[in-house]
NUPAZA-920582 format. One record per residue: x, y, z of N, C-alpha, C, O, CB in turn; residue in one letter; residue number from 1. Coordinates in nm, 3 decimals. Glycine has a CB too. Layout:
N
+---------+---------+---------+---------+---------+---------+---------+---------+---------+---------+---------+---------+---------+---------+---------+----+-----+
|     n.X |     n.Y |     n.Z |    ca.X |    ca.Y |    ca.Z |     c.X |     c.Y |     c.Z |     o.X |     o.Y |     o.Z |    cb.X |    cb.Y |    cb.Z | aa |   i |
+---------+---------+---------+---------+---------+---------+---------+---------+---------+---------+---------+---------+---------+---------+---------+----+-----+
|       X |       Y |       Z |       X |       Y |       Z |       X |       Y |       Z |       X |       Y |       Z |       X |       Y |       Z |  a | NUM |
...
+---------+---------+---------+---------+---------+---------+---------+---------+---------+---------+---------+---------+---------+---------+---------+----+-----+
//
This chain:
78
+---------+---------+---------+---------+---------+---------+---------+---------+---------+---------+---------+---------+---------+---------+---------+----+-----+
|     n.X |     n.Y |     n.Z |    ca.X |    ca.Y |    ca.Z |     c.X |     c.Y |     c.Z |     o.X |     o.Y |     o.Z |    cb.X |    cb.Y |    cb.Z | aa |   i |
+---------+---------+---------+---------+---------+---------+---------+---------+---------+---------+---------+---------+---------+---------+---------+----+-----+
|  14.714 |   6.760 |   5.707 |  14.626 |   6.646 |   5.701 |  14.704 |   6.515 |   5.717 |  14.655 |   6.409 |   5.680 |  14.549 |   6.645 |   5.570 |  x |   1 |
|  14.823 |   6.522 |   5.771 |  14.903 |   6.401 |   5.789 |  14.838 |   6.304 |   5.885 |  14.859 |   6.183 |   5.875 |  15.042 |   6.438 |   5.839 |  x |   2 |
|  14.758 |   6.354 |   5.978 |  14.695 |   6.268 |   6.076 |  14.556 |   6.224 |   6.033 |  14.482 |   6.167 |   6.112 |  14.687 |   6.338 |   6.209 |  x |   3 |
|  14.521 |   6.250 |   5.910 |  14.389 |   6.213 |   5.860 |  14.389 |   6.068 |   5.815 |  14.484 |   6.021 |   5.751 |  14.346 |   6.306 |   5.745 |  x |   4 |
|  14.281 |   5.997 |   5.848 |  14.263 |   5.860 |   5.804 |  14.160 |   5.860 |   5.692 |  14.078 |   5.951 |   5.682 |  14.218 |   5.767 |   5.921 |  x |   5 |
|  14.164 |   5.757 |   5.607 |  14.068 |   5.752 |   5.498 |  14.008 |   5.613 |   5.485 |  14.069 |   5.513 |   5.522 |  14.134 |   5.793 |   5.366 |  x |   6 |
|  13.888 |   5.610 |   5.433 |  13.816 |   5.486 |   5.413 |  13.731 |   5.501 |   5.288 |  13.664 |   5.603 |   5.270 |  13.727 |   5.450 |   5.537 |  x |   7 |
|  13.734 |   5.403 |   5.202 |  13.649 |   5.406 |   5.083 |  13.526 |   5.322 |   5.108 |  13.533 |   5.211 |   5.162 |  13.726 |   5.355 |   4.957 |  x |   8 |
|  13.413 |   5.377 |   5.069 |  13.286 |   5.307 |   5.082 |  13.215 |   5.313 |   4.947 |  13.246 |   5.395 |   4.861 |  13.198 |   5.369 |   5.195 |  x |   9 |
|  13.117 |   5.223 |   4.932 |  13.037 |   5.224 |   4.811 |  12.891 |   5.223 |   4.851 |  12.848 |   5.144 |   4.935 |  13.070 |   5.103 |   4.719 |  x |  10 |
|  12.815 |   5.313 |   4.790 |  12.672 |   5.323 |   4.811 |  12.606 |   5.322 |   4.673 |  12.671 |   5.351 |   4.574 |  12.634 |   5.452 |   4.893 |  x |  11 |
|  12.476 |   5.289 |   4.667 |  12.409 |   5.299 |   4.537 |  12.417 |   5.443 |   4.486 |  12.410 |   5.538 |   4.564 |  12.261 |   5.252 |   4.549 |  x |  12 |
|  12.431 |   5.456 |   4.358 |  12.446 |   5.589 |   4.297 |  12.336 |   5.686 |   4.342 |  12.363 |   5.803 |   4.371 |  12.444 |   5.577 |   4.143 |  x |  13 |
|  12.214 |   5.637 |   4.348 |  12.100 |   5.721 |   4.387 |  12.108 |   5.768 |   4.533 |  12.036 |   5.860 |   4.572 |  11.969 |   5.646 |   4.364 |  x |  14 |
|  12.195 |   5.704 |   4.613 |  12.206 |   5.735 |   4.756 |  12.324 |   5.827 |   4.789 |  12.342 |   5.862 |   4.905 |  12.219 |   5.608 |   4.834 |  x |  15 |
|  12.403 |   5.868 |   4.690 |  12.522 |   5.949 |   4.718 |  12.485 |   6.079 |   4.789 |  12.546 |   6.112 |   4.891 |  12.596 |   5.981 |   4.587 |  x |  16 |
|  12.388 |   6.152 |   4.738 |  12.350 |   6.280 |   4.800 |  12.296 |   6.258 |   4.942 |  12.328 |   6.334 |   5.033 |  12.244 |   6.352 |   4.713 |  x |  17 |
|  12.214 |   6.155 |   4.959 |  12.158 |   6.125 |   5.091 |  12.270 |   6.089 |   5.190 |  12.269 |   6.135 |   5.304 |  12.056 |   6.010 |   5.081 |  x |  18 |
|  12.365 |   6.007 |   5.145 |  12.479 |   5.970 |   5.229 |  12.555 |   6.095 |   5.272 |  12.588 |   6.112 |   5.389 |  12.573 |   5.871 |   5.155 |  x |  19 |
|  12.584 |   6.182 |   5.176 |  12.656 |   6.307 |   5.206 |  12.578 |   6.392 |   5.306 |  12.635 |   6.446 |   5.401 |  12.681 |   6.388 |   5.078 |  x |  20 |
|  12.447 |   6.403 |   5.286 |  12.362 |   6.481 |   5.376 |  12.369 |   6.425 |   5.518 |  12.386 |   6.500 |   5.614 |  12.216 |   6.481 |   5.326 |  x |  21 |
|  12.357 |   6.294 |   5.531 |  12.364 |   6.233 |   5.665 |  12.499 |   6.258 |   5.732 |  12.505 |   6.295 |   5.849 |  12.338 |   6.083 |   5.655 |  x |  22 |
|  12.605 |   6.237 |   5.656 |  12.738 |   6.255 |   5.714 |  12.765 |   6.401 |   5.750 |  12.827 |   6.429 |   5.853 |  12.845 |   6.205 |   5.617 |  x |  23 |
|  12.718 |   6.494 |   5.667 |  12.738 |   6.636 |   5.695 |  12.662 |   6.680 |   5.819 |  12.699 |   6.779 |   5.883 |  12.694 |   6.720 |   5.576 |  x |  24 |
|  12.556 |   6.609 |   5.855 |  12.480 |   6.646 |   5.975 |  12.561 |   6.620 |   6.102 |  12.527 |   6.672 |   6.209 |  12.347 |   6.568 |   5.980 |  x |  25 |
|  12.666 |   6.542 |   6.091 |  12.760 |   6.519 |   6.201 |  12.881 |   6.606 |   6.176 |  12.988 |   6.557 |   6.138 |  12.800 |   6.366 |   6.212 |  x |  26 |
|  12.865 |   6.735 |   6.198 |  12.969 |   6.834 |   6.166 |  13.107 |   6.794 |   6.218 |  13.123 |   6.762 |   6.336 |  12.931 |   6.969 |   6.223 |  x |  27 |
|  13.204 |   6.797 |   6.129 |  13.342 |   6.771 |   6.167 |  13.379 |   6.625 |   6.180 |  13.495 |   6.593 |   6.206 |  13.369 |   6.838 |   6.294 |  x |  28 |
|  13.283 |   6.534 |   6.162 |  13.313 |   6.392 |   6.176 |  13.403 |   6.343 |   6.063 |  13.503 |   6.275 |   6.088 |  13.185 |   6.310 |   6.180 |  x |  29 |
|  13.367 |   6.376 |   5.941 |  13.446 |   6.330 |   5.825 |  13.416 |   6.418 |   5.705 |  13.310 |   6.480 |   5.696 |  13.415 |   6.181 |   5.793 |  x |  30 |
|  13.510 |   6.422 |   5.614 |  13.491 |   6.487 |   5.485 |  13.469 |   6.378 |   5.383 |  13.526 |   6.269 |   5.392 |  13.614 |   6.578 |   5.446 |  x |  31 |
|  13.384 |   6.408 |   5.284 |  13.351 |   6.310 |   5.181 |  13.401 |   6.359 |   5.047 |  13.386 |   6.476 |   5.012 |  13.199 |   6.282 |   5.177 |  x |  32 |
|  13.461 |   6.268 |   4.972 |  13.506 |   6.299 |   4.836 |  13.452 |   6.188 |   4.746 |  13.466 |   6.070 |   4.776 |  13.665 |   6.309 |   4.827 |  x |  33 |
|  13.389 |   6.228 |   4.636 |  13.337 |   6.130 |   4.541 |  13.450 |   6.087 |   4.449 |  13.508 |   6.169 |   4.377 |  13.218 |   6.189 |   4.460 |  x |  34 |
|  13.479 |   5.959 |   4.450 |  13.584 |   5.902 |   4.367 |  13.527 |   5.861 |   4.231 |  13.584 |   5.894 |   4.127 |  13.650 |   5.781 |   4.436 |  x |  35 |
|  13.415 |   5.790 |   4.232 |  13.351 |   5.743 |   4.109 |  13.199 |   5.752 |   4.126 |  13.139 |   5.664 |   4.186 |  13.395 |   5.597 |   4.074 |  x |  36 |
|  13.137 |   5.859 |   4.073 |  12.993 |   5.875 |   4.092 |  12.910 |   5.766 |   4.024 |  12.802 |   5.732 |   4.072 |  12.951 |   6.010 |   4.041 |  x |  37 |
|  12.959 |   5.712 |   3.915 |  12.885 |   5.607 |   3.845 |  12.875 |   5.479 |   3.929 |  12.773 |   5.410 |   3.928 |  12.952 |   5.576 |   3.711 |  x |  38 |
|  12.981 |   5.449 |   4.001 |  12.986 |   5.329 |   4.085 |  12.948 |   5.357 |   4.230 |  12.934 |   5.264 |   4.310 |  13.125 |   5.268 |   4.080 |  x |  39 |
|  12.930 |   5.484 |   4.266 |  12.896 |   5.521 |   4.403 |  13.011 |   5.504 |   4.501 |  12.989 |   5.477 |   4.619 |  12.780 |   5.438 |   4.450 |  x |  40 |
|  13.133 |   5.520 |   4.452 |  13.250 |   5.503 |   4.538 |  13.290 |   5.638 |   4.597 |  13.315 |   5.734 |   4.524 |  13.369 |   5.441 |   4.460 |  x |  41 |
|  13.296 |   5.642 |   4.728 |  13.327 |   5.764 |   4.802 |  13.448 |   5.739 |   4.891 |  13.473 |   5.626 |   4.934 |  13.206 |   5.811 |   4.887 |  x |  42 |
|  13.522 |   5.845 |   4.918 |  13.633 |   5.836 |   5.012 |  13.601 |   5.925 |   5.131 |  13.567 |   6.042 |   5.114 |  13.769 |   5.878 |   4.945 |  x |  43 |
|  13.611 |   5.869 |   5.249 |  13.586 |   5.943 |   5.373 |  13.719 |   5.973 |   5.438 |  13.805 |   5.886 |   5.450 |  13.493 |   5.863 |   5.470 |  x |  44 |
|  13.737 |   6.097 |   5.479 |  13.858 |   6.139 |   5.549 |  13.818 |   6.180 |   5.690 |  13.731 |   6.266 |   5.708 |  13.932 |   6.256 |   5.474 |  x |  45 |
|  13.880 |   6.119 |   5.789 |  13.838 |   6.136 |   5.927 |  13.960 |   6.156 |   6.017 |  14.064 |   6.092 |   5.996 |  13.755 |   6.015 |   5.975 |  x |  46 |
|  13.949 |   6.244 |   6.118 |  14.056 |   6.256 |   6.216 |  14.066 |   6.125 |   6.296 |  13.963 |   6.064 |   6.326 |  14.031 |   6.378 |   6.312 |  x |  47 |
|  14.186 |   6.083 |   6.332 |  14.203 |   5.955 |   6.404 |  14.119 |   5.945 |   6.531 |  14.070 |   5.837 |   6.564 |  14.348 |   5.936 |   6.439 |  x |  48 |
|  14.102 |   6.055 |   6.600 |  14.027 |   6.050 |   6.726 |  13.877 |   6.028 |   6.705 |  13.806 |   5.999 |   6.801 |  14.048 |   6.179 |   6.803 |  x |  49 |
|  13.829 |   6.040 |   6.581 |  13.687 |   6.019 |   6.551 |  13.663 |   5.889 |   6.474 |  13.551 |   5.864 |   6.429 |  13.633 |   6.136 |   6.473 |  x |  50 |
|  13.765 |   5.810 |   6.459 |  13.757 |   5.686 |   6.381 |  13.645 |   5.594 |   6.431 |  13.562 |   5.549 |   6.352 |  13.890 |   5.611 |   6.386 |  x |  51 |
|  13.641 |   5.567 |   6.560 |  13.541 |   5.476 |   6.615 |  13.400 |   5.531 |   6.599 |  13.307 |   5.456 |   6.571 |  13.570 |   5.448 |   6.763 |  x |  52 |
|  13.385 |   5.661 |   6.617 |  13.254 |   5.723 |   6.599 |  13.206 |   5.708 |   6.454 |  13.089 |   5.678 |   6.430 |  13.259 |   5.873 |   6.638 |  x |  53 |
|  13.296 |   5.728 |   6.359 |  13.261 |   5.712 |   6.218 |  13.222 |   5.567 |   6.188 |  13.121 |   5.543 |   6.122 |  13.377 |   5.755 |   6.127 |  x |  54 |
|  13.300 |   5.473 |   6.236 |  13.270 |   5.332 |   6.211 |  13.135 |   5.292 |   6.271 |  13.061 |   5.215 |   6.210 |  13.380 |   5.243 |   6.268 |  x |  55 |
|  13.102 |   5.345 |   6.387 |  12.972 |   5.318 |   6.449 |  12.859 |   5.376 |   6.364 |  12.756 |   5.312 |   6.344 |  12.966 |   5.377 |   6.591 |  x |  56 |
|  12.880 |   5.497 |   6.315 |  12.779 |   5.560 |   6.230 |  12.759 |   5.479 |   6.102 |  12.645 |   5.458 |   6.060 |  12.819 |   5.705 |   6.196 |  x |  57 |
|  12.867 |   5.435 |   6.041 |  12.855 |   5.357 |   5.917 |  12.779 |   5.226 |   5.942 |  12.700 |   5.184 |   5.857 |  12.994 |   5.326 |   5.860 |  x |  58 |
|  12.803 |   5.163 |   6.055 |  12.729 |   5.040 |   6.088 |  12.580 |   5.070 |   6.100 |  12.497 |   4.992 |   6.052 |  12.781 |   4.978 |   6.220 |  x |  59 |
|  12.545 |   5.181 |   6.163 |  12.404 |   5.219 |   6.176 |  12.343 |   5.252 |   6.040 |  12.227 |   5.220 |   6.013 |  12.389 |   5.339 |   6.271 |  x |  60 |
|  12.421 |   5.316 |   5.954 |  12.372 |   5.353 |   5.821 |  12.346 |   5.230 |   5.735 |  12.263 |   5.235 |   5.643 |  12.471 |   5.445 |   5.752 |  x |  61 |
|  12.415 |   5.121 |   5.762 |  12.394 |   4.998 |   5.685 |  12.252 |   4.945 |   5.703 |  12.203 |   4.870 |   5.618 |  12.494 |   4.891 |   5.728 |  x |  62 |
|  12.186 |   4.984 |   5.812 |  12.048 |   4.942 |   5.834 |  11.951 |   5.022 |   5.748 |  11.839 |   4.977 |   5.723 |  12.011 |   4.957 |   5.981 |  x |  63 |
|  11.993 |   5.139 |   5.702 |  11.908 |   5.227 |   5.621 |  11.934 |   5.216 |   5.472 |  11.844 |   5.239 |   5.391 |  11.926 |   5.368 |   5.664 |  x |  64 |
|  12.056 |   5.181 |   5.435 |  12.093 |   5.179 |   5.294 |  12.196 |   5.071 |   5.268 |  12.262 |   5.022 |   5.359 |  12.146 |   5.316 |   5.249 |  x |  65 |
|  12.207 |   5.037 |   5.141 |  12.311 |   4.944 |   5.100 |  12.444 |   5.020 |   5.105 |  12.462 |   5.119 |   5.035 |  12.284 |   4.886 |   4.955 |  x |  66 |
|  12.534 |   4.974 |   5.187 |  12.661 |   5.042 |   5.206 |  12.767 |   4.937 |   5.233 |  12.747 |   4.848 |   5.316 |  12.653 |   5.146 |   5.322 |  x |  67 |
|  12.877 |   4.948 |   5.165 |  12.985 |   4.853 |   5.192 |  13.119 |   4.923 |   5.182 |  13.137 |   5.019 |   5.107 |  12.980 |   4.733 |   5.097 |  x |  68 |
|  13.213 |   4.870 |   5.258 |  13.349 |   4.921 |   5.253 |  13.422 |   4.848 |   5.143 |  13.392 |   4.732 |   5.112 |  13.421 |   4.903 |   5.390 |  x |  69 |
|  13.518 |   4.916 |   5.083 |  13.596 |   4.854 |   4.976 |  13.687 |   4.746 |   5.033 |  13.703 |   4.735 |   5.155 |  13.679 |   4.960 |   4.901 |  x |  70 |
|  13.746 |   4.668 |   4.946 |  13.844 |   4.568 |   4.989 |  13.952 |   4.639 |   5.071 |  13.992 |   4.750 |   5.038 |  13.907 |   4.493 |   4.867 |  x |  71 |
|  13.997 |   4.575 |   5.175 |  14.095 |   4.641 |   5.261 |  14.031 |   4.760 |   5.328 |  14.083 |   4.872 |   5.320 |  14.221 |   4.683 |   5.181 |  x |  72 |
|  13.918 |   4.737 |   5.394 |  13.837 |   4.847 |   5.446 |  13.892 |   4.912 |   5.572 |  13.824 |   4.995 |   5.633 |  13.701 |   4.798 |   5.473 |  x |  73 |
|  14.012 |   4.877 |   5.612 |  14.071 |   4.942 |   5.728 |  14.110 |   5.085 |   5.695 |  14.151 |   5.115 |   5.583 |  14.193 |   4.863 |   5.778 |  x |  74 |
|  14.098 |   5.170 |   5.791 |  14.140 |   5.308 |   5.773 |  14.291 |   5.313 |   5.764 |  14.361 |   5.243 |   5.836 |  14.089 |   5.397 |   5.888 |  x |  75 |
|  14.340 |   5.396 |   5.677 |  14.485 |   5.409 |   5.660 |  14.523 |   5.555 |   5.652 |  14.445 |   5.637 |   5.603 |  14.533 |   5.334 |   5.533 |  x |  76 |
|  14.642 |   5.591 |   5.699 |  14.684 |   5.731 |   5.695 |  14.695 |   5.783 |   5.553 |  14.732 |   5.710 |   5.461 |  14.817 |   5.748 |   5.767 |  x |  77 |
|  14.664 |   5.909 |   5.536 |  14.682 |   5.976 |   5.406 |  14.827 |   6.005 |   5.385 |  14.865 |   6.061 |   5.282 |  14.599 |   6.106 |   5.397 |  x |  78 |
+---------+---------+---------+---------+---------+---------+---------+---------+---------+---------+---------+---------+---------+---------+---------+----+-----+
//
């Protein structure tokens, strides 16, 4: 997983399952790990070649739900 990039996002607590469901429907795009379920903080792990696709999807998802990237929202290597 040395080539994996990660991004932390925050969604409303009630939207965590829905967010996971949406992301899982794009098989292989990213893996989701819940960092803090109370605060709705999730970590997304994505292959570098799918970075732009993930960012596009997140922008589209912002129209459906409250979603924000954490401070320093740039993807960084694991």
